[in-house]
N, CA, C and O atoms as a CHARMM CRD file, in Angstrom:
* protein
*
  260
    1    1 UNK  N      3.86300 -43.29700  -7.75300 PROA 1      0.00000
    2    1 UNK  CA     2.94400 -43.26700  -6.63600 PROA 1      0.00000
    3    1 UNK  C      3.40100 -42.27800  -5.56800 PROA 1      0.00000
    4    1 UNK  O      2.57900 -41.60900  -4.94200 PROA 1      0.00000
    5    2 UNK  N      4.72200 -42.18800  -5.36100 PROA 2      0.00000
    6    2 UNK  CA     5.22100 -41.25300  -4.35300 PROA 2      0.00000
    7    2 UNK  C      4.94900 -39.80700  -4.74200 PROA 2      0.00000
    8    2 UNK  O      4.65900 -38.98100  -3.87600 PROA 2      0.00000
    9    3 UNK  N      5.03800 -39.49100  -6.02100 PROA 3      0.00000
   10    3 UNK  CA     4.79700 -38.12400  -6.47500 PROA 3      0.00000
   11    3 UNK  C      3.35300 -37.72200  -6.20200 PROA 3      0.00000
   12    3 UNK  O      3.08900 -36.60200  -5.76400 PROA 3      0.00000
   13    4 UNK  N      2.43600 -38.61500  -6.45600 PROA 4      0.00000
   14    4 UNK  CA     1.01900 -38.32300  -6.20300 PROA 4      0.00000
   15    4 UNK  C      0.79300 -38.11100  -4.71500 PROA 4      0.00000
   16    4 UNK  O      0.07900 -37.19000  -4.32000 PROA 4      0.00000
   17    5 UNK  N      1.39300 -38.95200  -3.89300 PROA 5      0.00000
   18    5 UNK  CA     1.24500 -38.81800  -2.43400 PROA 5      0.00000
   19    5 UNK  C      1.84300 -37.48700  -1.95000 PROA 5      0.00000
   20    5 UNK  O      1.25800 -36.82000  -1.09700 PROA 5      0.00000
   21    6 UNK  N      2.98700 -37.10800  -2.48500 PROA 6      0.00000
   22    6 UNK  CA     3.62400 -35.84800  -2.10100 PROA 6      0.00000
   23    6 UNK  C      2.75400 -34.65800  -2.49500 PROA 6      0.00000
   24    6 UNK  O      2.59600 -33.72100  -1.71200 PROA 6      0.00000
   25    7 UNK  N      2.19300 -34.68400  -3.69000 PROA 7      0.00000
   26    7 UNK  CA     1.33300 -33.58300  -4.14600 PROA 7      0.00000
   27    7 UNK  C      0.06900 -33.49200  -3.31100 PROA 7      0.00000
   28    7 UNK  O     -0.37600 -32.39500  -2.97400 PROA 7      0.00000
   29    8 UNK  N     -0.50800 -34.62200  -2.98000 PROA 8      0.00000
   30    8 UNK  CA    -1.71400 -34.61300  -2.14200 PROA 8      0.00000
   31    8 UNK  C     -1.39100 -34.07200  -0.75200 PROA 8      0.00000
   32    8 UNK  O     -2.16500 -33.29900  -0.18700 PROA 8      0.00000
   33    9 UNK  N     -0.25500 -34.47600  -0.20700 PROA 9      0.00000
   34    9 UNK  CA     0.12800 -34.03100   1.12400 PROA 9      0.00000
   35    9 UNK  C      0.37600 -32.52100   1.14700 PROA 9      0.00000
   36    9 UNK  O     -0.07600 -31.83900   2.06700 PROA 9      0.00000
   37   10 UNK  N      1.08000 -31.99700   0.15900 PROA 10     0.00000
   38   10 UNK  CA     1.34200 -30.55700   0.13000 PROA 10     0.00000
   39   10 UNK  C      0.07200 -29.75700  -0.16200 PROA 10     0.00000
   40   10 UNK  O     -0.08400 -28.64300   0.33700 PROA 10     0.00000
   41   11 UNK  N     -0.82000 -30.30600  -0.95100 PROA 11     0.00000
   42   11 UNK  CA    -2.08300 -29.61500  -1.22400 PROA 11     0.00000
   43   11 UNK  C     -2.93600 -29.54700   0.02900 PROA 11     0.00000
   44   11 UNK  O     -3.58400 -28.53100   0.28100 PROA 11     0.00000
   45   12 UNK  N     -2.94800 -30.61200   0.81800 PROA 12     0.00000
   46   12 UNK  CA    -3.73000 -30.62400   2.04400 PROA 12     0.00000
   47   12 UNK  C     -3.13300 -29.68400   3.09600 PROA 12     0.00000
   48   12 UNK  O     -3.86600 -29.12000   3.90800 PROA 12     0.00000
   49   13 UNK  N     -1.86000 -29.51800   3.08500 PROA 13     0.00000
   50   13 UNK  CA    -1.22300 -28.60900   4.03500 PROA 13     0.00000
   51   13 UNK  C     -1.39300 -27.14900   3.62700 PROA 13     0.00000
   52   13 UNK  O     -1.15500 -26.25900   4.44400 PROA 13     0.00000
   53   14 UNK  N     -1.78800 -26.88600   2.41900 PROA 14     0.00000
   54   14 UNK  CA    -2.00300 -25.52100   1.96500 PROA 14     0.00000
   55   14 UNK  C     -0.75700 -24.82900   1.47700 PROA 14     0.00000
   56   14 UNK  O     -0.71900 -23.59900   1.47100 PROA 14     0.00000
   57   15 UNK  N      0.26100 -25.55200   1.06900 PROA 15     0.00000
   58   15 UNK  CA     1.50400 -24.94600   0.61600 PROA 15     0.00000
   59   15 UNK  C      1.61600 -24.93300  -0.90100 PROA 15     0.00000
   60   15 UNK  O      2.67700 -24.60900  -1.43600 PROA 15     0.00000
   61   16 UNK  N      0.57700 -25.26800  -1.57900 PROA 16     0.00000
   62   16 UNK  CA     0.67600 -25.38500  -3.02600 PROA 16     0.00000
   63   16 UNK  C      0.75300 -24.07100  -3.77200 PROA 16     0.00000
   64   16 UNK  O      1.54900 -23.95600  -4.70400 PROA 16     0.00000
   65   17 UNK  N     -0.04900 -23.05800  -3.39900 PROA 17     0.00000
   66   17 UNK  CA    -0.12100 -21.83900  -4.18800 PROA 17     0.00000
   67   17 UNK  C      0.48700 -20.61300  -3.55700 PROA 17     0.00000
   68   17 UNK  O      0.19100 -19.50100  -3.99400 PROA 17     0.00000
   69   18 UNK  N      1.32000 -20.76200  -2.55600 PROA 18     0.00000
   70   18 UNK  CA     1.86300 -19.59800  -1.86900 PROA 18     0.00000
   71   18 UNK  C      3.27900 -19.23700  -2.30200 PROA 18     0.00000
   72   18 UNK  O      3.94300 -18.45500  -1.62300 PROA 18     0.00000
   73   19 UNK  N      3.74400 -19.77400  -3.38800 PROA 19     0.00000
   74   19 UNK  CA     5.11600 -19.51700  -3.81500 PROA 19     0.00000
   75   19 UNK  C      5.29200 -18.04600  -4.18100 PROA 19     0.00000
   76   19 UNK  O      4.58000 -17.53100  -5.04300 PROA 19     0.00000
   77   20 UNK  N      6.24100 -17.36500  -3.52700 PROA 20     0.00000
   78   20 UNK  CA     6.52600 -15.97000  -3.82400 PROA 20     0.00000
   79   20 UNK  C      5.58700 -14.96900  -3.19500 PROA 20     0.00000
   80   20 UNK  O      5.73200 -13.76700  -3.42000 PROA 20     0.00000
   81   21 UNK  N      4.64600 -15.42100  -2.42600 PROA 21     0.00000
   82   21 UNK  CA     3.67400 -14.50600  -1.85600 PROA 21     0.00000
   83   21 UNK  C      4.30900 -13.55600  -0.83900 PROA 21     0.00000
   84   21 UNK  O      3.98200 -12.36900  -0.82600 PROA 21     0.00000
   85   22 UNK  N      5.19200 -14.04500  -0.00600 PROA 22     0.00000
   86   22 UNK  CA     5.78500 -13.17300   1.00500 PROA 22     0.00000
   87   22 UNK  C      6.69300 -12.12200   0.35700 PROA 22     0.00000
   88   22 UNK  O      6.77000 -10.99600   0.84900 PROA 22     0.00000
   89   23 UNK  N      7.36700 -12.46200  -0.71500 PROA 23     0.00000
   90   23 UNK  CA     8.21800 -11.49700  -1.39200 PROA 23     0.00000
   91   23 UNK  C      7.40400 -10.34300  -1.95200 PROA 23     0.00000
   92   23 UNK  O      7.81700  -9.18800  -1.84400 PROA 23     0.00000
   93   24 UNK  N      6.27200 -10.62800  -2.53900 PROA 24     0.00000
   94   24 UNK  CA     5.43900  -9.55400  -3.08300 PROA 24     0.00000
   95   24 UNK  C      4.84100  -8.71000  -1.96100 PROA 24     0.00000
   96   24 UNK  O      4.67400  -7.50200  -2.12600 PROA 24     0.00000
   97   25 UNK  N      4.51800  -9.32200  -0.83200 PROA 25     0.00000
   98   25 UNK  CA     3.99900  -8.55700   0.29900 PROA 25     0.00000
   99   25 UNK  C      5.07100  -7.62100   0.84700 PROA 25     0.00000
  100   25 UNK  O      4.78000  -6.47100   1.17300 PROA 25     0.00000
  101   26 UNK  N      6.30200  -8.10100   0.95000 PROA 26     0.00000
  102   26 UNK  CA     7.38700  -7.23100   1.40300 PROA 26     0.00000
  103   26 UNK  C      7.62000  -6.09500   0.41600 PROA 26     0.00000
  104   26 UNK  O      7.87500  -4.96100   0.82300 PROA 26     0.00000
  105   27 UNK  N      7.53600  -6.38600  -0.85700 PROA 27     0.00000
  106   27 UNK  CA     7.72600  -5.35000  -1.87300 PROA 27     0.00000
  107   27 UNK  C      6.64200  -4.28000  -1.77200 PROA 27     0.00000
  108   27 UNK  O      6.94300  -3.08800  -1.84100 PROA 27     0.00000
  109   28 UNK  N      5.40500  -4.68500  -1.61300 PROA 28     0.00000
  110   28 UNK  CA     4.31300  -3.72000  -1.48900 PROA 28     0.00000
  111   28 UNK  C      4.45100  -2.90500  -0.20800 PROA 28     0.00000
  112   28 UNK  O      4.17500  -1.70500  -0.20500 PROA 28     0.00000
  113   29 UNK  N      4.87000  -3.53900   0.86500 PROA 29     0.00000
  114   29 UNK  CA     5.08200  -2.82000   2.12000 PROA 29     0.00000
  115   29 UNK  C      6.20300  -1.80100   1.99600 PROA 29     0.00000
  116   29 UNK  O      6.10000  -0.69800   2.53300 PROA 29     0.00000
  117   30 UNK  N      7.26100  -2.15600   1.30000 PROA 30     0.00000
  118   30 UNK  CA     8.37500  -1.23200   1.09000 PROA 30     0.00000
  119   30 UNK  C      7.95700  -0.05000   0.23300 PROA 30     0.00000
  120   30 UNK  O      8.32800   1.08800   0.51800 PROA 30     0.00000
  121   31 UNK  N      7.19300  -0.31100  -0.80700 PROA 31     0.00000
  122   31 UNK  CA     6.69900   0.76700  -1.67100 PROA 31     0.00000
  123   31 UNK  C      5.77700   1.69900  -0.88700 PROA 31     0.00000
  124   31 UNK  O      5.86100   2.91900  -1.02600 PROA 31     0.00000
  125   32 UNK  N      4.90600   1.12900  -0.07000 PROA 32     0.00000
  126   32 UNK  CA     3.99200   1.95300   0.73800 PROA 32     0.00000
  127   32 UNK  C      4.76400   2.78900   1.75000 PROA 32     0.00000
  128   32 UNK  O      4.43600   3.95600   1.96300 PROA 32     0.00000
  129   33 UNK  N      5.79100   2.20700   2.38000 PROA 33     0.00000
  130   33 UNK  CA     6.59800   2.95800   3.34700 PROA 33     0.00000
  131   33 UNK  C      7.34800   4.09600   2.66200 PROA 33     0.00000
  132   33 UNK  O      7.44300   5.19200   3.21600 PROA 33     0.00000
  133   34 UNK  N      7.87700   3.85400   1.47900 PROA 34     0.00000
  134   34 UNK  CA     8.58200   4.91000   0.73800 PROA 34     0.00000
  135   34 UNK  C      7.62600   6.02700   0.32600 PROA 34     0.00000
  136   34 UNK  O      7.97800   7.20400   0.39500 PROA 34     0.00000
  137   35 UNK  N      6.44300   5.66800  -0.09400 PROA 35     0.00000
  138   35 UNK  CA     5.44900   6.68100  -0.47300 PROA 35     0.00000
  139   35 UNK  C      5.04500   7.51300   0.74200 PROA 35     0.00000
  140   35 UNK  O      4.91700   8.73300   0.64500 PROA 35     0.00000
  141   36 UNK  N      4.84600   6.85800   1.88200 PROA 36     0.00000
  142   36 UNK  CA     4.49600   7.58000   3.11000 PROA 36     0.00000
  143   36 UNK  C      5.63200   8.51000   3.52800 PROA 36     0.00000
  144   36 UNK  O      5.38600   9.63800   3.95500 PROA 36     0.00000
  145   37 UNK  N      6.87200   8.04200   3.40700 PROA 37     0.00000
  146   37 UNK  CA     8.02800   8.87800   3.75500 PROA 37     0.00000
  147   37 UNK  C      8.11900  10.08400   2.83700 PROA 37     0.00000
  148   37 UNK  O      8.44600  11.17900   3.29400 PROA 37     0.00000
  149   38 UNK  N      7.84000   9.90900   1.55800 PROA 38     0.00000
  150   38 UNK  CA     7.88700  11.02500   0.61600 PROA 38     0.00000
  151   38 UNK  C      6.81600  12.06700   0.94700 PROA 38     0.00000
  152   38 UNK  O      7.08200  13.26800   0.91700 PROA 38     0.00000
  153   39 UNK  N      5.62300  11.60700   1.25800 PROA 39     0.00000
  154   39 UNK  CA     4.54100  12.53400   1.62000 PROA 39     0.00000
  155   39 UNK  C      4.87700  13.25200   2.92100 PROA 39     0.00000
  156   39 UNK  O      4.67500  14.46100   3.03500 PROA 39     0.00000
  157   40 UNK  N      5.38500  12.51700   3.89600 PROA 40     0.00000
  158   40 UNK  CA     5.75000  13.12200   5.17600 PROA 40     0.00000
  159   40 UNK  C      6.86500  14.15200   4.99800 PROA 40     0.00000
  160   40 UNK  O      6.83800  15.21100   5.62500 PROA 40     0.00000
  161   41 UNK  N      7.83500  13.84800   4.15400 PROA 41     0.00000
  162   41 UNK  CA     8.91800  14.79900   3.87800 PROA 41     0.00000
  163   41 UNK  C      8.37300  16.07900   3.25400 PROA 41     0.00000
  164   41 UNK  O      8.78400  17.17700   3.62900 PROA 41     0.00000
  165   42 UNK  N      7.44900  15.94000   2.30200 PROA 42     0.00000
  166   42 UNK  CA     6.86000  17.12100   1.65900 PROA 42     0.00000
  167   42 UNK  C      6.08200  17.95800   2.66500 PROA 42     0.00000
  168   42 UNK  O      6.12700  19.18800   2.61900 PROA 42     0.00000
  169   43 UNK  N      5.36900  17.29900   3.57400 PROA 43     0.00000
  170   43 UNK  CA     4.58600  18.03400   4.57300 PROA 43     0.00000
  171   43 UNK  C      5.51100  18.76300   5.53800 PROA 43     0.00000
  172   43 UNK  O      5.29800  19.93900   5.83400 PROA 43     0.00000
  173   44 UNK  N      6.53600  18.07300   6.03100 PROA 44     0.00000
  174   44 UNK  CA     7.42400  18.67200   7.02300 PROA 44     0.00000
  175   44 UNK  C      8.24100  19.81000   6.42300 PROA 44     0.00000
  176   44 UNK  O      8.52800  20.78900   7.11200 PROA 44     0.00000
  177   45 UNK  N      8.61600  19.70000   5.16600 PROA 45     0.00000
  178   45 UNK  CA     9.42100  20.75100   4.54600 PROA 45     0.00000
  179   45 UNK  C      8.57800  21.84600   3.88500 PROA 45     0.00000
  180   45 UNK  O      9.12400  22.74900   3.25200 PROA 45     0.00000
  181   46 UNK  N      7.25900  21.76900   4.02900 PROA 46     0.00000
  182   46 UNK  CA     6.41700  22.81400   3.44500 PROA 46     0.00000
  183   46 UNK  C      6.58700  24.11100   4.23800 PROA 46     0.00000
  184   46 UNK  O      7.04200  24.10200   5.38200 PROA 46     0.00000
  185   47 UNK  N      6.21900  25.20100   3.61900 PROA 47     0.00000
  186   47 UNK  CA     6.38900  26.52600   4.23000 PROA 47     0.00000
  187   47 UNK  C      5.53800  26.67900   5.48400 PROA 47     0.00000
  188   47 UNK  O      5.99500  27.26300   6.46600 PROA 47     0.00000
  189   48 UNK  N      4.32600  26.17300   5.47200 PROA 48     0.00000
  190   48 UNK  CA     3.41800  26.31300   6.61600 PROA 48     0.00000
  191   48 UNK  C      3.97000  25.58500   7.83500 PROA 48     0.00000
  192   48 UNK  O      4.01200  26.15000   8.92800 PROA 48     0.00000
  193   49 UNK  N      4.39100  24.34700   7.65900 PROA 49     0.00000
  194   49 UNK  CA     4.90100  23.56000   8.77900 PROA 49     0.00000
  195   49 UNK  C      6.23800  24.12600   9.24800 PROA 49     0.00000
  196   49 UNK  O      6.49700  24.17400  10.45100 PROA 49     0.00000
  197   50 UNK  N      7.07700  24.54900   8.33400 PROA 50     0.00000
  198   50 UNK  CA     8.36200  25.13400   8.70100 PROA 50     0.00000
  199   50 UNK  C      8.16500  26.39500   9.53700 PROA 50     0.00000
  200   50 UNK  O      8.85200  26.58800  10.54100 PROA 50     0.00000
  201   51 UNK  N      7.24800  27.23700   9.13600 PROA 51     0.00000
  202   51 UNK  CA     6.95100  28.45500   9.89500 PROA 51     0.00000
  203   51 UNK  C      6.39600  28.12200  11.27100 PROA 51     0.00000
  204   51 UNK  O      6.76900  28.75600  12.25900 PROA 51     0.00000
  205   52 UNK  N      5.51100  27.13800  11.34700 PROA 52     0.00000
  206   52 UNK  CA     4.94400  26.74700  12.63400 PROA 52     0.00000
  207   52 UNK  C      6.01400  26.18300  13.56800 PROA 52     0.00000
  208   52 UNK  O      6.01500  26.48500  14.76200 PROA 52     0.00000
  209   53 UNK  N      6.91700  25.37300  13.03500 PROA 53     0.00000
  210   53 UNK  CA     7.99600  24.82400  13.86400 PROA 53     0.00000
  211   53 UNK  C      8.93600  25.92500  14.35200 PROA 53     0.00000
  212   53 UNK  O      9.35000  25.91800  15.51100 PROA 53     0.00000
  213   54 UNK  N      9.27500  26.87100  13.47500 PROA 54     0.00000
  214   54 UNK  CA    10.13600  27.97200  13.88000 PROA 54     0.00000
  215   54 UNK  C      9.46400  28.83600  14.93600 PROA 54     0.00000
  216   54 UNK  O     10.11800  29.30000  15.87000 PROA 54     0.00000
  217   55 UNK  N      8.17100  29.05300  14.79300 PROA 55     0.00000
  218   55 UNK  CA     7.42600  29.83300  15.77100 PROA 55     0.00000
  219   55 UNK  C      7.39700  29.12900  17.13000 PROA 55     0.00000
  220   55 UNK  O      7.59100  29.75800  18.17000 PROA 55     0.00000
  221   56 UNK  N      7.15500  27.83800  17.10900 PROA 56     0.00000
  222   56 UNK  CA     7.10400  27.06900  18.35900 PROA 56     0.00000
  223   56 UNK  C      8.45900  27.05900  19.05600 PROA 56     0.00000
  224   56 UNK  O      8.53700  27.23800  20.27200 PROA 56     0.00000
  225   57 UNK  N      9.51700  26.85100  18.29400 PROA 57     0.00000
  226   57 UNK  CA    10.86000  26.84500  18.87100 PROA 57     0.00000
  227   57 UNK  C     11.22000  28.23800  19.39000 PROA 57     0.00000
  228   57 UNK  O     11.82800  28.36800  20.45300 PROA 57     0.00000
  229   58 UNK  N     10.84900  29.26800  18.64900 PROA 58     0.00000
  230   58 UNK  CA    11.09200  30.64700  19.09500 PROA 58     0.00000
  231   58 UNK  C     10.38400  30.96600  20.38800 PROA 58     0.00000
  232   58 UNK  O     10.96100  31.59700  21.27300 PROA 58     0.00000
  233   59 UNK  N      9.12100  30.53300  20.51600 PROA 59     0.00000
  234   59 UNK  CA     8.36800  30.76400  21.75300 PROA 59     0.00000
  235   59 UNK  C      8.98300  30.00600  22.91600 PROA 59     0.00000
  236   59 UNK  O      9.02900  30.51100  24.03700 PROA 59     0.00000
  237   60 UNK  N      9.46100  28.78200  22.65000 PROA 60     0.00000
  238   60 UNK  CA    10.06700  27.98800  23.71900 PROA 60     0.00000
  239   60 UNK  C     11.37500  28.59900  24.19700 PROA 60     0.00000
  240   60 UNK  O     11.70100  28.51300  25.38100 PROA 60     0.00000
  241   61 UNK  N     12.13300  29.22000  23.28600 PROA 61     0.00000
  242   61 UNK  CA    13.40100  29.82800  23.68200 PROA 61     0.00000
  243   61 UNK  C     13.22300  31.19600  24.34600 PROA 61     0.00000
  244   61 UNK  O     14.12000  31.65900  25.05000 PROA 61     0.00000
  245   62 UNK  N     12.08900  31.83900  24.13500 PROA 62     0.00000
  246   62 UNK  CA    11.84700  33.15900  24.72600 PROA 62     0.00000
  247   62 UNK  C     11.18100  33.09500  26.09400 PROA 62     0.00000
  248   62 UNK  O     10.79500  34.13300  26.63200 PROA 62     0.00000
  249   63 UNK  N     11.03600  31.91800  26.66400 PROA 63     0.00000
  250   63 UNK  CA    10.39100  31.75600  27.96900 PROA 63     0.00000
  251   63 UNK  C     11.34500  32.28600  29.04800 PROA 63     0.00000
  252   63 UNK  O     12.49400  31.85000  29.12500 PROA 63     0.00000
  253   64 UNK  N     10.87200  33.22600  29.88500 PROA 64     0.00000
  254   64 UNK  CA    11.74800  33.72800  30.96800 PROA 64     0.00000
  255   64 UNK  C     11.88300  32.71100  32.09600 PROA 64     0.00000
  256   64 UNK  O     10.94100  31.98200  32.40800 PROA 64     0.00000
  257   65 UNK  N     13.04300  32.67500  32.69000 PROA 65     0.00000
  258   65 UNK  CA    13.26900  31.75400  33.81100 PROA 65     0.00000
  259   65 UNK  C     13.24600  32.50200  35.10500 PROA 65     0.00000
  260   65 UNK  O     13.41700  31.90400  36.16700 PROA 65     0.00000
């Protein structure tokens, strides 16, 4: 009888089917963050962005005081 009462109580609280859910959410978030970092790294190290950054830094250093 206690087992039935325990199962009913946990089912009513909504804790029955959430086992491992947070772990998979963290895993998906980590994978998404790594993918975003890889894309951002490729963009920042591309020739176009590198040239633009060098140009901007060069212009900032050539400002007369």
